[in-house]
N, C-alpha and C positions, 0 to 999 in steps of 0.2 A: 794674786798673780801666780800661776803655776810655776813649779821648778822647771828648768830648761829641759830636763829629761822627760817631763810630763807633756810637753808640747806635741801636738799632732804635726805630721809632715807639712800640712797646709799652713798651720800657725807659724812653724819655724821658718818656712820659705817666705812667708809674708813679712816676718820681722827682719829676715836677712835682706830682703828687697828694700825695706824701709830703713835699713841701716840701724835698726834697733837691737840687732843680735849679730854677734860675730860667729861665723862658722867654726872658728877655733874654740871659742867658749862652749859652743854646742857639743863639739866632739869631745872636749875635755869632760863635760858633764856626763855624757853617755859612757865614756871610758870608766869614770868613777862608779857609775851604776853597774857596769859589767864587773868591776872589781868587787863590788859589794855583794852582788847576787850570784855570780858564777859558781862559787863553791857549792851552793845549794842547787842551782838550776842545771848546771853543766850543759848549757845551750851552745857554746862556742867551741869549735875545733881549733880555730886559729883566730887570734885578734891581732891585726897588723897595726899596732899603735903608731909606729913611726910613719907608716904609709898614710894612715888616716889623718894624722896631724900635719904632715907635709902637704897633703892634698887640700886640707882645710885652709892652710896658710895661703896656698896658691889661689883657691877660690875666693878667699877673703880679699886678696889683693885685686883680683879681677872685679869683684863687686864694688870695691872702693873706686875703681876707675870707671864704673858705670857699665861694665861689660859682664853679661851673664850668659850662661850656656842654655838656660831654659827655665821653666817654672819652678823646678826643685833645686836650683843652683845653691850649693852650700849645704844641702840636707844630706847627711850620711845615710848609707844603706848597708845592710848585711847581705852577703851573698851565700845562698844555701850551699852546703858542702857537696852537692852533686854536680857542680859546675867547675870545670877546670879553670883555674885562674893562675896566670904566670907568676911564679915565685911564691905561691901559697900552697901549703899542704892540702891535698884533696883526698878524702878517704871514702866518700859516698856513704858515710855513716858507719863504716865497718871498723 
């Protein structure tokens, strides 16, 4: 069985729907990968840890109630640094 950070978006979404995977556990696994790789890769301008975890907790509660927002409910995404996002530093790569 692959590590959580190795799952495709489809696999993660499927496991969340089937209640085999917690959105919080998935986010925590991905944050650990960012911590491990970011010093070499330098791919992230900003990582909103508290926001990611708070959103994951909210989405997990929704999923437990049987309410989902769509097919990728609970699967985290990264937003490219060219899009303005309220409360997040945007540099457009500069």
